[in-house]
N, C-alpha and C positions, 0 to 999 in steps of 0.2 A: 378423516378429512381435514385435520388441522395441518397448517403449514408450519414447518420447523424453521425458525429464524436463527442463524448462526450469529454469535456475538463477537467473535474475534475478527480482526480486520481482514485477514486473508480469506477467510471463509465468506465474509460478507461480500468482498469484491468478486469472488468466484460465483456466488449466488446471483449477483447482479449481472454477471456476464460482462464485467467491465474491469479493466486493469487499474483504473484510478480509484483513489480512496475518497473522491469527491461525492458528496450526497447528491442525489437526483433532485433537480429543481425544475419548476415550471416558470419560465420567465414571464414577468408581467410587463406589458408594453410601456406603461407609464414609468416604470423603474429602470428601463433600459437607457443607456446613454444614447443620445441622438447620433445618427449617422452624419458626421460632419464632412465627409470626404468631398462633397460637392457644394459646400456652403459658399455663399457670396460674402463679400465684405460687409454688406448690410446685416446679414444673418449673424456673422461673427460679432459685429458691433452690438447688435441687440442682445446677444448672449452675454457679452462682456458687461453691458449695463445691468442686466438682471443679476449676474454674479456679484457685481459691485454692490448693488442694493441689498443683496443677501449677506453681505459681509465676507464673501469668498474672494478676497482681493487677489491672491496669487493666481487663482484660476481666471479672474477677470483680466489680469495683465496678459495672460497667454491668449485669451480670446481677442483682446484689442490688438495684440501683436499679429495674430492671424488676419485680422481685418486690414491692418496696415500692409501686410504682404500682398493682399489682393488689391488694395487701393492706397498706394504710398503717399498720395497728395491730399488725402482726406484730413483737413485740419481738425475737424471735430473729433476724429478718432485719436489723433495725437494728443488732443486736449484731455480726453478721458483717460488715455494711457498715462499721461503725466499725473493726473489726479490719483490714479490707482498706484502708481509708483511712489508717490508721496505718502500715501496711506500705508505703504509697505515699509516706510522709513528710509526711502532712497531719494532724498531731495536733489542730489546732483543729477541723477537720471531723470527726475521729473523736470528739472530746469531745462535739460537738453530737449526733452519732448515738447515743452512749451515753446522753445525756440523754433522747433520744426513746425509747430502749429502756426506761429506767426509768419514763418517763411512762406508757408503755403496760403495763408490768408492774412494779408497785412492789416486788414481792418477788424481782426478778431480781438475786440477790446477786452473781453473777459480773459483771454489768454495773455494779453499784455499785462493786465492787472495781476493775474495769478503769478506770472513770471516775476513781476516786481516784488510781490510779497515773499516769494521764495528767495529772491536775491537779497532782500533785507534779512531774512532768516539766516542766510549763510554769510552775512557780513559784507556783501558786495553792494554797498550803499550807492555808489555813483551809478552803477548799471541799473539798480532798482529805480532810482530817480528818473533815468532815461526811459525805462519801460513805462512808468506811470505817465510820464509826459507824452510819450507816443500814444498811449491810450487816450489821453485828453486831446491830443491833436486830431485824433480820428473822431472822437465824440466828446466835445467840450463840456457837456453836461452829465457825463457818466459819474454818478455819485461815489461809487466805490473807489475809483481812481483818485478823486479829490480827497476822500477820507484817508486813503493809504499814503498819498503824497504828503498830506498835511502831517500825518504822524511821523513820516520819515523826516520832514523838515524840522519838526519839534525835536526829534531825537538828535538831529545835527545842530541843535541850539540855534535855529533860524525861525523864531516865532513870527517875526514880521513877514517872512516869505510864506509861512504856513497859513496866516490869517485869511488871505483871499480864498484858500482852498477849504478852510472850515466854513466860511460864509457860503461858498458855492455848494458845499455839501448840504447845508441847511436849506438852501433854496430848492434843492432837489428832494430832500427828505427831512421833514421837521419833526418826525415822531420816531420813537424807538431808542434803544440804548446808544447807538452811534450818534444820534442827534444830541442826546444828553452829553456825551463826551465832547462833541463839537462845541456846544454851548459852554461847557465848563472850561474848555481851553480858551475860548474867546473871552470869557469873564476873567480868567486868570491873567491873560495878557493885558486886559484893561486895568486890573488892580496893580499889576507890576509897573505899568507906565506912569 
């Protein structure tokens, strides 16, 4: 009453009644990839956010792209796609997506500020200054834009122009490492004067 198990590949395939050499498996629903054929832009966006949080950036980019296909004017999706592209080491592609985000939502101050930061990183200082200024035109008390613009002005050897932005930053946020930098820059400017 014992069953005989053949150990060579051809005999095993014949015994299984299958032409393939694939082992038989029982799929577990939680391990199966989701059926994405009918996903909405929101579902793709949510998937992209989860993938990005898990460090699966290349897959997150693809999910964000799928969301953009479904809803091309969604500024937030373009913003997250830009962030993911930057994390993949593609700053030029990220810059373009930040531009698309602000084209679709002119008041998206975080996108303007991130755009400015990447423009600084790629050496486009005039365009970066404009992006930071646009962010401040939209929201004059946005601390990150004040901080980044002050740093840019310092880099351009314009400490007098940077000073009001350091002060504005400290009015918005007086604690933490950025506040310490702002205070140091203000103290340094006073000692040089």
